[in-house]
N, CA, C and O atoms as a Tinker XYZ file with bonds, in Angstrom:
   468  protein
     1  N      0.827000   -1.200000    0.000000    73     2
     2  CA     0.000000    0.000000    0.000000    64     1     3
     3  C      0.865000    1.256000    0.000000    63     2     4     5
     4  O      0.500000    2.270000   -0.594000    81     3
     5  N      2.002000    1.183000    0.663000    73     3     6
     6  CA     2.873000    2.345000    0.720000    64     5     7
     7  C      3.428000    2.683000   -0.664000    63     6     8     9
     8  O      3.604000    3.854000   -1.001000    81     7
     9  N      3.700000    1.654000   -1.458000    73     7    10
    10  CA     4.205000    1.888000   -2.803000    64     9    11
    11  C      3.206000    2.667000   -3.646000    63    10    12    13
    12  O      3.597000    3.525000   -4.437000    81    11
    13  N      1.932000    2.379000   -3.484000    73    11    14
    14  CA     0.901000    3.075000   -4.238000    64    13    15
    15  C      0.879000    4.560000   -3.876000    63    14    16    17
    16  O      0.760000    5.410000   -4.759000    81    15
    17  N      0.991000    4.872000   -2.611000    73    15    18
    18  CA     0.999000    6.264000   -2.168000    64    17    19
    19  C      2.246000    6.990000   -2.661000    63    18    20    21
    20  O      2.185000    8.160000   -3.036000    81    19
    21  N      3.365000    6.292000   -2.656000    73    19    22
    22  CA     4.605000    6.901000   -3.135000    64    21    23
    23  C      4.518000    7.177000   -4.631000    63    22    24    25
    24  O      4.942000    8.241000   -5.083000    81    23
    25  N      3.981000    6.246000   -5.404000    73    23    26
    26  CA     3.831000    6.453000   -6.840000    64    25    27
    27  C      2.901000    7.623000   -7.131000    63    26    28    29
    28  O      3.142000    8.402000   -8.053000    81    27
    29  N      1.837000    7.743000   -6.341000    73    27    30
    30  CA     0.915000    8.861000   -6.516000    64    29    31
    31  C      1.626000   10.187000   -6.271000    63    30    32    33
    32  O      1.432000   11.141000   -7.024000    81    31
    33  N      2.441000   10.257000   -5.235000    73    31    34
    34  CA     3.174000   11.493000   -4.935000    64    33    35
    35  C      4.150000   11.842000   -6.056000    63    34    36    37
    36  O      4.299000   13.016000   -6.394000    81    35
    37  N      4.816000   10.848000   -6.638000    73    35    38
    38  CA     5.712000   11.096000   -7.759000    64    37    39
    39  C      4.938000   11.658000   -8.956000    63    38    40    41
    40  O      5.375000   12.620000   -9.587000    81    39
    41  N      3.783000   11.047000   -9.263000    73    39    42
    42  CA     2.963000   11.540000  -10.367000    64    41    43
    43  C      2.499000   12.967000  -10.112000    63    42    44    45
    44  O      2.534000   13.814000  -11.005000    81    43
    45  N      2.069000   13.218000   -8.893000    73    43    46
    46  CA     1.584000   14.542000   -8.516000    64    45    47
    47  C      2.683000   15.589000   -8.672000    63    46    48    49
    48  O      2.449000   16.669000   -9.214000    81    47
    49  N      3.869000   15.266000   -8.200000    73    47    50
    50  CA     5.009000   16.188000   -8.295000    64    49    51
    51  C      5.391000   16.422000   -9.760000    63    50    52    53
    52  O      5.685000   17.551000  -10.154000    81    51
    53  N      5.387000   15.356000  -10.561000    73    51    54
    54  CA     5.748000   15.476000  -11.975000    64    53    55
    55  C      4.750000   16.374000  -12.710000    63    54    56    57
    56  O      5.153000   17.233000  -13.494000    81    55
    57  N      3.469000   16.184000  -12.466000    73    55    58
    58  CA     2.438000   17.008000  -13.104000    64    57    59
    59  C      2.573000   18.453000  -12.650000    63    58    60    61
    60  O      2.470000   19.372000  -13.462000    81    59
    61  N      2.801000   18.656000  -11.373000    73    59    62
    62  CA     2.902000   20.010000  -10.839000    64    61    63
    63  C      4.123000   20.737000  -11.407000    63    62    64    65
    64  O      4.050000   21.932000  -11.692000    81    63
    65  N      5.232000   20.036000  -11.572000    73    63    66
    66  CA     6.434000   20.656000  -12.142000    64    65    67
    67  C      6.210000   21.065000  -13.597000    63    66    68    69
    68  O      6.665000   22.129000  -14.018000    81    67
    69  N      5.520000   20.234000  -14.360000    73    67    70
    70  CA     5.221000   20.578000  -15.750000    64    69    71
    71  C      4.289000   21.785000  -15.833000    63    70    72    73
    72  O      4.425000   22.628000  -16.720000    81    71
    73  N      3.356000   21.854000  -14.912000    73    71    74
    74  CA     2.415000   22.979000  -14.906000    64    73    75
    75  C      3.136000   24.274000  -14.569000    63    74    76    77
    76  O      2.843000   25.316000  -15.155000    81    75
    77  N      4.069000   24.222000  -13.640000    73    75    78
    78  CA     4.838000   25.418000  -13.283000    64    77    79
    79  C      5.582000   25.968000  -14.490000    63    78    80    81
    80  O      5.648000   27.182000  -14.682000    81    79
    81  N      6.144000   25.077000  -15.303000    73    79    82
    82  CA     6.875000   25.504000  -16.483000    64    81    83
    83  C      5.953000   26.135000  -17.518000    63    82    84    85
    84  O      6.316000   27.130000  -18.146000    81    83
    85  N      4.771000   25.568000  -17.699000    73    83    86
    86  CA     3.862000   26.012000  -18.750000    64    85    87
    87  C      2.936000   27.150000  -18.322000    63    86    88    89
    88  O      2.266000   27.740000  -19.170000    81    87
    89  N      2.883000   27.466000  -17.054000    73    87    90
    90  CA     1.879000   28.406000  -16.552000    64    89    91
    91  C      2.102000   29.840000  -17.029000    63    90    92    93
    92  O      1.143000   30.503000  -17.426000    81    91
    93  N      3.327000   30.331000  -17.002000    73    91    94
    94  CA     3.622000   31.712000  -17.398000    64    93    95
    95  C      2.762000   32.725000  -16.649000    63    94    96    97
    96  O      2.254000   33.670000  -17.253000    81    95
    97  N      2.595000   32.542000  -15.362000    73    95    98
    98  CA     1.837000   33.478000  -14.552000    64    97    99
    99  C      0.336000   33.247000  -14.531000    63    98   100   101
   100  O     -0.386000   33.987000  -13.861000    81    99
   101  N     -0.156000   32.235000  -15.250000    73    99   102
   102  CA    -1.587000   31.947000  -15.236000    64   101   103
   103  C     -1.966000   31.238000  -13.937000    63   102   104   105
   104  O     -1.164000   30.476000  -13.397000    81   103
   105  N     -3.167000   31.476000  -13.432000    73   103   106
   106  CA    -3.625000   30.704000  -12.273000    64   105   107
   107  C     -3.890000   29.262000  -12.669000    63   106   108   109
   108  O     -4.101000   28.968000  -13.846000    81   107
   109  N     -3.881000   28.359000  -11.693000    73   107   110
   110  CA    -4.115000   26.956000  -12.012000    64   109   111
   111  C     -5.420000   26.480000  -11.392000    63   110   112   113
   112  O     -5.793000   26.869000  -10.286000    81   111
   113  N     -6.096000   25.624000  -12.146000    73   111   114
   114  CA    -7.319000   24.984000  -11.680000    64   113   115
   115  C     -6.903000   23.645000  -11.088000    63   114   116   117
   116  O     -6.585000   22.706000  -11.817000    81   115
   117  N     -6.907000   23.565000   -9.775000    73   115   118
   118  CA    -6.450000   22.385000   -9.050000    64   117   119
   119  C     -7.662000   21.532000   -8.682000    63   118   120   121
   120  O     -8.621000   22.026000   -8.090000    81   119
   121  N     -7.610000   20.250000   -9.036000    73   119   122
   122  CA    -8.728000   19.340000   -8.805000    64   121   123
   123  C     -8.310000   18.270000   -7.807000    63   122   124   125
   124  O     -7.213000   17.719000   -7.899000    81   123
   125  N     -9.187000   17.980000   -6.855000    73   123   126
   126  CA    -8.942000   16.905000   -5.892000    64   125   127
   127  C    -10.190000   16.047000   -5.826000    63   126   128   129
   128  O    -11.311000   16.554000   -5.772000    81   127
   129  N     -9.983000   14.754000   -5.830000    73   127   130
   130  CA   -11.094000   13.809000   -5.768000    64   129   131
   131  C    -10.867000   12.927000   -4.552000    63   130   132   133
   132  O     -9.892000   12.177000   -4.494000    81   131
   133  N    -11.764000   13.017000   -3.587000    73   131   134
   134  CA   -11.671000   12.145000   -2.417000    64   133   135
   135  C    -12.622000   10.969000   -2.616000    63   134   136   137
   136  O    -13.239000   10.836000   -3.673000    81   135
   137  N    -12.735000   10.139000   -1.627000    73   135   138
   138  CA   -13.631000    9.002000   -1.742000    64   137   139
   139  C    -15.101000    9.415000   -1.730000    63   138   140   141
   140  O    -15.958000    8.671000   -2.208000    81   139
   141  N    -15.398000   10.603000   -1.184000    73   139   142
   142  CA   -16.788000   11.045000   -1.087000    64   141   143
   143  C    -17.124000   12.230000   -1.983000    63   142   144   145
   144  O    -18.238000   12.295000   -2.503000    81   143
   145  N    -16.200000   13.172000   -2.184000    73   143   146
   146  CA   -16.535000   14.433000   -2.828000    64   145   147
   147  C    -15.481000   14.852000   -3.855000    63   146   148   149
   148  O    -14.426000   14.231000   -3.983000    81   147
   149  N    -15.802000   15.928000   -4.582000    73   147   150
   150  CA   -14.883000   16.585000   -5.494000    64   149   151
   151  C    -14.599000   17.974000   -4.969000    63   150   152   153
   152  O    -15.469000   18.622000   -4.388000    81   151
   153  N    -13.378000   18.426000   -5.176000    73   151   154
   154  CA   -12.983000   19.770000   -4.786000    64   153   155
   155  C    -12.239000   20.397000   -5.959000    63   154   156   157
   156  O    -11.459000   19.721000   -6.630000    81   155
   157  N    -12.469000   21.667000   -6.208000    73   155   158
   158  CA   -11.753000   22.385000   -7.259000    64   157   159
   159  C    -11.432000   23.784000   -6.751000    63   158   160   161
   160  O    -12.250000   24.429000   -6.096000    81   159
   161  N    -10.218000   24.240000   -7.068000    73   159   162
   162  CA    -9.780000   25.575000   -6.666000    64   161   163
   163  C     -9.057000   26.228000   -7.825000    63   162   164   165
   164  O     -8.355000   25.560000   -8.584000    81   163
   165  N     -9.226000   27.527000   -7.961000    73   163   166
   166  CA    -8.414000   28.318000   -8.871000    64   165   167
   167  C     -7.425000   29.068000   -7.987000    63   166   168   169
   168  O     -7.815000   29.896000   -7.164000    81   167
   169  N     -6.134000   28.767000   -8.169000    73   167   170
   170  CA    -5.091000   29.275000   -7.289000    64   169   171
   171  C     -4.119000   30.143000   -8.082000    63   170   172   173
   172  O     -3.669000   29.760000   -9.162000    81   171
   173  N     -3.803000   31.311000   -7.539000    73   171   174
   174  CA    -2.769000   32.170000   -8.110000    64   173   175
   175  C     -1.478000   31.880000   -7.347000    63   174   176   177
   176  O     -1.323000   32.294000   -6.198000    81   175
   177  N     -0.551000   31.165000   -7.993000    73   175   178
   178  CA     0.685000   30.761000   -7.324000    64   177   179
   179  C      1.654000   31.923000   -7.137000    63   178   180   181
   180  O      2.505000   31.873000   -6.249000    81   179
   181  N      1.543000   32.962000   -7.953000    73   179   182
   182  CA     2.433000   34.113000   -7.819000    64   181   183
   183  C      2.142000   34.849000   -6.514000    63   182   184   185
   184  O      3.056000   35.186000   -5.761000    81   183
   185  N      0.849000   35.094000   -6.258000    73   183   186
   186  CA     0.448000   35.779000   -5.027000    64   185   187
   187  C      0.251000   34.822000   -3.865000    63   186   188   189
   188  O      0.312000   35.232000   -2.706000    81   187
   189  N      0.016000   33.559000   -4.163000    73   187   190
   190  CA    -0.210000   32.572000   -3.110000    64   189   191
   191  C     -1.596000   32.641000   -2.507000    63   190   192   193
   192  O     -1.767000   32.433000   -1.305000    81   191
   193  N     -2.596000   32.934000   -3.341000    73   191   194
   194  CA    -3.968000   33.042000   -2.846000    64   193   195
   195  C     -4.911000   32.173000   -3.674000    63   194   196   197
   196  O     -4.646000   31.883000   -4.841000    81   195
   197  N     -6.007000   31.764000   -3.054000    73   195   198
   198  CA    -7.061000   31.043000   -3.742000    64   197   199
   199  C     -8.077000   32.050000   -4.253000    63   198   200   201
   200  O     -8.624000   32.837000   -3.481000    81   199
   201  N     -8.328000   32.023000   -5.553000    73   199   202
   202  CA    -9.221000   32.990000   -6.172000    64   201   203
   203  C    -10.670000   32.521000   -6.108000    63   202   204   205
   204  O    -11.567000   33.305000   -5.800000    81   203
   205  N    -10.896000   31.244000   -6.400000    73   203   206
   206  CA   -12.248000   30.690000   -6.389000    64   205   207
   207  C    -12.172000   29.231000   -5.983000    63   206   208   209
   208  O    -11.167000   28.563000   -6.229000    81   207
   209  N    -13.238000   28.736000   -5.360000    73   207   210
   210  CA   -13.275000   27.332000   -4.973000    64   209   211
   211  C    -14.705000   26.811000   -5.083000    63   210   212   213
   212  O    -15.673000   27.567000   -5.001000    81   211
   213  N    -14.805000   25.497000   -5.272000    73   211   214
   214  CA   -16.102000   24.835000   -5.348000    64   213   215
   215  C    -15.914000   23.386000   -4.931000    63   214   216   217
   216  O    -14.826000   22.826000   -5.064000    81   215
   217  N    -16.979000   22.790000   -4.428000    73   215   218
   218  CA   -16.923000   21.377000   -4.063000    64   217   219
   219  C    -18.303000   20.762000   -4.209000    63   218   220   221
   220  O    -19.286000   21.460000   -4.460000    81   219
   221  N    -18.364000   19.445000   -4.048000    73   219   222
   222  CA   -19.635000   18.741000   -4.218000    64   221   223
   223  C    -20.289000   18.384000   -2.893000    63   222   224   225
   224  O    -21.264000   17.633000   -2.861000    81   223
   225  N    -19.760000   18.917000   -1.802000    73   223   226
   226  CA   -20.376000   18.618000   -0.502000    64   225   227
   227  C    -21.752000   19.257000   -0.425000    63   226   228   229
   228  O    -21.923000   20.401000   -0.845000    81   227
   229  N    -22.738000   18.536000    0.105000    73   227   230
   230  CA   -24.075000   19.123000    0.221000    64   229   231
   231  C    -24.100000   20.199000    1.313000    63   230   232   233
   232  O    -23.265000   20.209000    2.217000    81   231
   233  N    -25.067000   21.090000    1.207000    73   231   234
   234  CA   -25.196000   22.176000    2.188000    64   233   235
   235  C    -25.402000   21.624000    3.598000    63   234   236   237
   236  O    -24.799000   22.108000    4.556000    81   235
   237  N    -26.237000   20.633000    3.713000    73   235   238
   238  CA   -26.482000   19.992000    5.007000    64   237   239
   239  C    -25.989000   18.558000    4.926000    63   238   240   241
   240  O    -25.695000   18.057000    3.841000    81   239
   241  N    -25.901000   17.912000    6.049000    73   239   242
   242  CA   -25.420000   16.530000    6.075000    64   241   243
   243  C    -26.284000   15.651000    5.185000    63   242   244   245
   244  O    -27.512000   15.695000    5.251000    81   243
   245  N    -25.641000   14.872000    4.371000    73   243   246
   246  CA   -26.375000   14.014000    3.447000    64   245   247
   247  C    -25.454000   12.949000    2.895000    63   246   248   249
   248  O    -24.349000   12.757000    3.401000    81   247
   249  N    -25.899000   12.256000    1.863000    73   247   250
   250  CA   -25.087000   11.184000    1.289000    64   249   251
   251  C    -23.878000   11.746000    0.550000    63   250   252   253
   252  O    -23.828000   12.931000    0.222000    81   251
   253  N    -22.918000   10.884000    0.299000    73   251   254
   254  CA   -21.733000   11.319000   -0.436000    64   253   255
   255  C    -22.132000   11.639000   -1.875000    63   254   256   257
   256  O    -23.099000   11.085000   -2.396000    81   255
   257  N    -21.385000   12.530000   -2.506000    73   255   258
   258  CA   -21.703000   12.985000   -3.847000    64   257   259
   259  C    -20.462000   12.843000   -4.710000    63   258   260   261
   260  O    -19.616000   13.736000   -4.761000    81   259
   261  N    -20.368000   11.714000   -5.381000    73   259   262
   262  CA   -19.178000   11.458000   -6.190000    64   261   263
   263  C    -19.511000   10.924000   -7.576000    63   262   264   265
   264  O    -18.686000   10.240000   -8.183000    81   263
   265  N    -20.691000   11.217000   -8.085000    73   263   266
   266  CA   -21.085000   10.716000   -9.393000    64   265   267
   267  C    -20.546000   11.623000  -10.500000    63   266   268   269
   268  O    -19.970000   12.678000  -10.235000    81   267
   269  N    -20.742000   11.199000  -11.715000    73   267   270
   270  CA   -20.313000   11.960000  -12.879000    64   269   271
   271  C    -21.054000   13.289000  -12.966000    63   270   272   273
   272  O    -20.466000   14.307000  -13.333000    81   271
   273  N    -22.332000   13.282000  -12.632000    73   271   274
   274  CA   -23.119000   14.517000  -12.664000    64   273   275
   275  C    -22.642000   15.515000  -11.611000    63   274   276   277
   276  O    -22.662000   16.723000  -11.847000    81   275
   277  N    -22.217000   15.018000  -10.456000    73   275   278
   278  CA   -21.694000   15.907000   -9.424000    64   277   279
   279  C    -20.383000   16.549000   -9.876000    63   278   280   281
   280  O    -20.127000   17.718000   -9.587000    81   279
   281  N    -19.560000   15.786000  -10.581000    73   279   282
   282  CA   -18.303000   16.331000  -11.103000    64   281   283
   283  C    -18.589000   17.423000  -12.128000    63   282   284   285
   284  O    -17.907000   18.447000  -12.154000    81   283
   285  N    -19.590000   17.205000  -12.965000    73   283   286
   286  CA   -19.967000   18.213000  -13.955000    64   285   287
   287  C    -20.478000   19.482000  -13.289000    63   286   288   289
   288  O    -20.164000   20.589000  -13.727000    81   287
   289  N    -21.262000   19.325000  -12.235000    73   287   290
   290  CA   -21.790000   20.508000  -11.552000    64   289   291
   291  C    -20.678000   21.302000  -10.869000    63   290   292   293
   292  O    -20.725000   22.532000  -10.833000    81   291
   293  N    -19.677000   20.604000  -10.329000    73   291   294
   294  CA   -18.545000   21.295000   -9.708000    64   293   295
   295  C    -17.741000   22.040000  -10.780000    63   294   296   297
   296  O    -17.298000   23.165000  -10.552000    81   295
   297  N    -17.554000   21.419000  -11.940000    73   295   298
   298  CA   -16.841000   22.079000  -13.036000    64   297   299
   299  C    -17.550000   23.337000  -13.505000    63   298   300   301
   300  O    -16.915000   24.361000  -13.758000    81   299
   301  N    -18.854000   23.258000  -13.617000    73   299   302
   302  CA   -19.636000   24.428000  -14.028000    64   301   303
   303  C    -19.568000   25.528000  -12.975000    63   302   304   305
   304  O    -19.422000   26.706000  -13.300000    81   303
   305  N    -19.676000   25.129000  -11.714000    73   303   306
   306  CA   -19.663000   26.099000  -10.619000    64   305   307
   307  C    -18.307000   26.798000  -10.495000    63   306   308   309
   308  O    -18.256000   28.010000  -10.284000    81   307
   309  N    -17.208000   26.044000  -10.624000    73   307   310
   310  CA   -15.881000   26.668000  -10.503000    64   309   311
   311  C    -15.635000   27.620000  -11.659000    63   310   312   313
   312  O    -15.005000   28.662000  -11.479000    81   311
   313  N    -16.127000   27.274000  -12.850000    73   311   314
   314  CA   -15.969000   28.168000  -13.997000    64   313   315
   315  C    -16.743000   29.466000  -13.788000    63   314   316   317
   316  O    -16.229000   30.546000  -14.077000    81   315
   317  N    -17.960000   29.371000  -13.294000    73   315   318
   318  CA   -18.761000   30.569000  -13.037000    64   317   319
   319  C    -18.092000   31.469000  -12.009000    63   318   320   321
   320  O    -18.042000   32.687000  -12.178000    81   319
   321  N    -17.576000   30.862000  -10.940000    73   319   322
   322  CA   -16.933000   31.664000   -9.890000    64   321   323
   323  C    -15.621000   32.278000  -10.368000    63   322   324   325
   324  O    -15.289000   33.399000   -9.983000    81   323
   325  N    -14.874000   31.559000  -11.200000    73   323   326
   326  CA   -13.623000   32.104000  -11.729000    64   325   327
   327  C    -13.904000   33.253000  -12.693000    63   326   328   329
   328  O    -13.220000   34.276000  -12.653000    81   327
   329  N    -14.898000   33.093000  -13.554000    73   327   330
   330  CA   -15.252000   34.167000  -14.479000    64   329   331
   331  C    -15.755000   35.390000  -13.730000    63   330   332   333
   332  O    -15.479000   36.520000  -14.131000    81   331
   333  N    -16.482000   35.177000  -12.659000    73   331   334
   334  CA   -16.967000   36.295000  -11.834000    64   333   335
   335  C    -15.801000   37.038000  -11.181000    63   334   336   337
   336  O    -15.869000   38.249000  -10.975000    81   335
   337  N    -14.724000   36.300000  -10.856000    73   335   338
   338  CA   -13.543000   36.910000  -10.254000    64   337   339
   339  C    -12.611000   37.526000  -11.295000    63   338   340   341
   340  O    -11.586000   38.109000  -10.941000    81   339
   341  N    -12.961000   37.400000  -12.578000    73   339   342
   342  CA   -12.156000   38.013000  -13.625000    64   341   343
   343  C    -11.111000   37.095000  -14.231000    63   342   344   345
   344  O    -10.218000   37.569000  -14.935000    81   343
   345  N    -11.194000   35.812000  -13.983000    73   343   346
   346  CA   -10.248000   34.834000  -14.525000    64   345   347
   347  C    -10.934000   34.072000  -15.650000    63   346   348   349
   348  O    -11.970000   33.442000  -15.439000    81   347
   349  N    -10.353000   34.130000  -16.846000    73   347   350
   350  CA   -10.944000   33.402000  -17.968000    64   349   351
   351  C    -10.020000   32.328000  -18.512000    63   350   352   353
   352  O    -10.470000   31.442000  -19.238000    81   351
   353  N     -8.730000   32.386000  -18.177000    73   351   354
   354  CA    -7.764000   31.429000  -18.685000    64   353   355
   355  C     -6.965000   30.850000  -17.524000    63   354   356   357
   356  O     -6.422000   31.593000  -16.706000    81   355
   357  N     -6.895000   29.526000  -17.452000    73   355   358
   358  CA    -6.183000   28.844000  -16.364000    64   357   359
   359  C     -5.366000   27.680000  -16.929000    63   358   360   361
   360  O     -5.475000   27.335000  -18.105000    81   359
   361  N     -4.554000   27.093000  -16.068000    73   359   362
   362  CA    -3.829000   25.870000  -16.379000    64   361   363
   363  C     -4.445000   24.764000  -15.538000    63   362   364   365
   364  O     -4.662000   24.950000  -14.340000    81   363
   365  N     -4.729000   23.615000  -16.143000    73   363   366
   366  CA    -5.416000   22.529000  -15.444000    64   365   367
   367  C     -4.413000   21.656000  -14.705000    63   366   368   369
   368  O     -3.477000   21.132000  -15.308000    81   367
   369  N     -4.607000   21.500000  -13.402000    73   367   370
   370  CA    -3.753000   20.670000  -12.555000    64   369   371
   371  C     -4.588000   19.487000  -12.075000    63   370   372   373
   372  O     -5.432000   19.634000  -11.191000    81   371
   373  N     -4.353000   18.330000  -12.654000    73   371   374
   374  CA    -5.132000   17.143000  -12.294000    64   373   375
   375  C     -4.602000   16.480000  -11.035000    63   374   376   377
   376  O     -5.222000   15.548000  -10.524000    81   375
   377  N     -3.474000   16.939000  -10.528000    73   375   378
   378  CA    -2.960000   16.487000   -9.240000    64   377   379
   379  C     -2.564000   15.029000   -9.177000    63   378   380   381
   380  O     -2.750000   14.393000   -8.139000    81   379
   381  N     -2.029000   14.481000  -10.243000    73   379   382
   382  CA    -1.593000   13.092000  -10.224000    64   381   383
   383  C     -2.672000   12.087000  -10.558000    63   382   384   385
   384  O     -2.388000   10.895000  -10.682000    81   383
   385  N     -3.906000   12.542000  -10.708000    73   383   386
   386  CA    -5.000000   11.637000  -11.054000    64   385   387
   387  C     -5.053000   11.465000  -12.569000    63   386   388   389
   388  O     -4.620000   12.343000  -13.314000    81   387
   389  N     -5.573000   10.356000  -13.010000    73   387   390
   390  CA    -5.694000   10.081000  -14.435000    64   389   391
   391  C     -6.772000   10.977000  -15.034000    63   390   392   393
   392  O     -7.848000   11.136000  -14.456000    81   391
   393  N     -6.477000   11.564000  -16.201000    73   391   394
   394  CA    -7.441000   12.421000  -16.882000    64   393   395
   395  C     -8.454000   11.531000  -17.594000    63   394   396   397
   396  O     -8.364000   11.293000  -18.798000    81   395
   397  N     -9.413000   11.051000  -16.824000    73   395   398
   398  CA   -10.383000   10.095000  -17.333000    64   397   399
   399  C    -11.588000   10.115000  -16.405000    63   398   400   401
   400  O    -11.449000   10.405000  -15.217000    81   399
   401  N    -12.749000    9.816000  -16.923000    73   399   402
   402  CA   -13.940000    9.688000  -16.088000    64   401   403
   403  C    -14.371000   10.980000  -15.442000    63   402   404   405
   404  O    -14.668000   11.960000  -16.126000    81   403
   405  N    -14.406000   10.982000  -14.126000    73   403   406
   406  CA   -14.937000   12.127000  -13.386000    64   405   407
   407  C    -14.040000   13.355000  -13.468000    63   406   408   409
   408  O    -14.537000   14.481000  -13.489000    81   407
   409  N    -12.727000   13.154000  -13.515000    73   407   410
   410  CA   -11.816000   14.294000  -13.644000    64   409   411
   411  C    -12.006000   14.948000  -15.012000    63   410   412   413
   412  O    -12.033000   16.174000  -15.121000    81   411
   413  N    -12.136000   14.135000  -16.041000    73   411   414
   414  CA   -12.367000   14.659000  -17.391000    64   413   415
   415  C    -13.727000   15.349000  -17.478000    63   414   416   417
   416  O    -13.851000   16.387000  -18.127000    81   415
   417  N    -14.739000   14.789000  -16.840000    73   415   418
   418  CA   -16.069000   15.399000  -16.851000    64   417   419
   419  C    -16.045000   16.775000  -16.200000    63   418   420   421
   420  O    -16.684000   17.705000  -16.691000    81   419
   421  N    -15.316000   16.910000  -15.104000    73   419   422
   422  CA   -15.177000   18.197000  -14.429000    64   421   423
   423  C    -14.501000   19.200000  -15.354000    63   422   424   425
   424  O    -14.950000   20.341000  -15.464000    81   423
   425  N    -13.426000   18.786000  -16.020000    73   423   426
   426  CA   -12.702000   19.682000  -16.924000    64   425   427
   427  C    -13.565000   20.088000  -18.114000    63   426   428   429
   428  O    -13.574000   21.256000  -18.501000    81   427
   429  N    -14.281000   19.145000  -18.690000    73   427   430
   430  CA   -15.135000   19.451000  -19.838000    64   429   431
   431  C    -16.263000   20.407000  -19.459000    63   430   432   433
   432  O    -16.600000   21.305000  -20.231000    81   431
   433  N    -16.840000   20.222000  -18.289000    73   431   434
   434  CA   -17.907000   21.120000  -17.835000    64   433   435
   435  C    -17.373000   22.528000  -17.600000    63   434   436   437
   436  O    -18.065000   23.507000  -17.880000    81   435
   437  N    -16.155000   22.640000  -17.090000    73   435   438
   438  CA   -15.552000   23.953000  -16.878000    64   437   439
   439  C    -15.291000   24.639000  -18.217000    63   438   440   441
   440  O    -15.484000   25.847000  -18.347000    81   439
   441  N    -14.853000   23.868000  -19.208000    73   439   442
   442  CA   -14.635000   24.432000  -20.541000    64   441   443
   443  C    -15.948000   24.909000  -21.162000    63   442   444   445
   444  O    -16.005000   25.985000  -21.757000    81   443
   445  N    -16.993000   24.109000  -21.020000    73   443   446
   446  CA   -18.281000   24.472000  -21.590000    64   445   447
   447  C    -18.854000   25.718000  -20.936000    63   446   448   449
   448  O    -19.586000   26.476000  -21.573000    81   447
   449  N    -18.525000   25.932000  -19.670000    73   447   450
   450  CA   -19.036000   27.109000  -18.954000    64   449   451
   451  C    -18.229000   28.373000  -19.261000    63   450   452   453
   452  O    -18.568000   29.454000  -18.779000    81   451
   453  N    -17.150000   28.242000  -20.071000    73   451   454
   454  CA   -16.433000   29.446000  -20.507000    64   453   455
   455  C    -15.011000   29.568000  -20.041000    63   454   456   457
   456  O    -14.349000   30.545000  -20.391000    81   455
   457  N    -14.503000   28.632000  -19.272000    73   455   458
   458  CA   -13.115000   28.697000  -18.799000    64   457   459
   459  C    -12.211000   28.105000  -19.862000    63   458   460   461
   460  O    -12.529000   27.065000  -20.438000    81   459
   461  N    -11.088000   28.754000  -20.129000    73   459   462
   462  CA   -10.168000   28.293000  -21.165000    64   461   463
   463  C     -8.904000   27.745000  -20.519000    63   462   464   465
   464  O     -8.310000   28.373000  -19.642000    81   463
   465  N     -8.499000   26.540000  -20.978000    73   463   466
   466  CA    -7.206000   25.972000  -20.566000    64   465   467
   467  C     -6.705000   24.999000  -21.584000    63   466   468
   468  O     -5.632000   24.420000  -21.410000    81   467
């Protein structure tokens, strides 16, 4: 089990290093997928601040929300909040996760809502 966690950290670091090179001062859309929820943040690494954030946690206590539709709603919500904050172009940081399934659905929904990356 430890090997799996170590491999994930290597992938995460490799992706993050590539994003730093390609960013050129652009904020990054950082995605995290836990066992229950999705989290997305638009982060300005130059200033070290979070510009916008969204997640799939329900307002009140309820069941876990980790379906494909929940990922799409988080992608749409993060795009709306980023555009409201004046950010239209970002770099996508998948955080070591495979760009497939729910992560891809989140990214596609953010693109459809007007965010460019």
